[in-house]
N, C-alpha and C positions, 0 to 999 in steps of 0.2 A: 257748344263744344269748347273744351278747355285744352290749352296747350299741354300736351302730355309730359313734357319735360320740365314743367314749371317747378316741381319740387327739387329736381336736380339742379336747376339753374339757381334757385334761391340758396341752396347749400354751397354752391360755388362762390357766391357773393358774401355769405355770412358764415361765421363760426359760432359755436355755442357761447363762448366768452362774450362776444359782442352782443348777442341776444340777451344774455343774462344781465349784463351791465345796463342795458336799455330798460328792460322790463322790471328788473329788481332794484333799479335806481342806485347804481353805484358799483364799486368794486367790492368783492368779497374778500375773505381771508385766504391767501395763497398758501398752499402746502404741496411742494413739488410741482407736478403738472396739473394738480387739482385746485379748484377755487371753491370755497365753501360759503354758503349763504344759509340763513334761516329759511326753512321751506316756505314757499309761497302758497302751498296747498294745505297747510295746517299750522297751528300754533306750536311753537317749540322755544325752549330757552337756549339750547346749544345748536349752533349751525350744523346741520347734517345733510344739507342739500348740496350735492357735488356737481360741479361743472367741469368738464374736461373736453378740450377741443378734439381729441381723438375718439373718445368714447361717448360723448354726449352728456346728458343729464341723468343724475341718479339721486333718488331720495332714499337715504338709508333708513329712515324711519318707517317708510311704507313699502319699500322695495320697488317703487315705480321707477321706470327707466324709459328714456325717450330721446329723440333728436329735436332739432329746433322747431320742426313743424308740430310734432306731438306735444312739445312743451307749450307752445302758444295755444294749441287746442285745449289742453288741460287747464291752462291758466284762465282762459276766457269761456270754456265750455262751448266750443264751436267746432264745426266740421274741419276736415283737413284743407279743403279748398278755401274756406273762410280764413283759416290760419295763414295760408299762403298769401291771400289778399291783404291781410293785416300786416304781415311782414313786408310785403312789397310797398304798401302805403307808408308804414312807419319808418322804413329805412330808405324811402324814395328810390327803390331799385328800378332800373330800366328794363323791366320784364313785361312782356305782353301777356296779359291774363287770358283774354278771350280772343279767339280768332273768328272773324266773321267770314263765312264762305264767299268766295269770289264767283258770283253767278255767271259772269261772262266766260269763265273758264270751264264751267260745268256744261257738258253737252247732254242734250236730252235724247 
């Protein structure tokens, strides 16, 4: 059984800019509220992968759009829960992933 608020909790700790800087290895080119990188999903010469703390991630070359969870999913080709686990581990977040049932509190 997984903590149902895990995704919400991760998003309270992290923003898209932090996640992009970590996984895309550095700061991109700032333009207003947007930060542009070369897409991690394809080869390109001109940066068209947009990161915005309010809107999330957007790849103008493919139309892909997502949040920090779906970005890590797409980057590593993993499930949403594995993406959450990856973020928790990589950013050393104090979020409990799995809750084990307390059998003493369960009555038969």
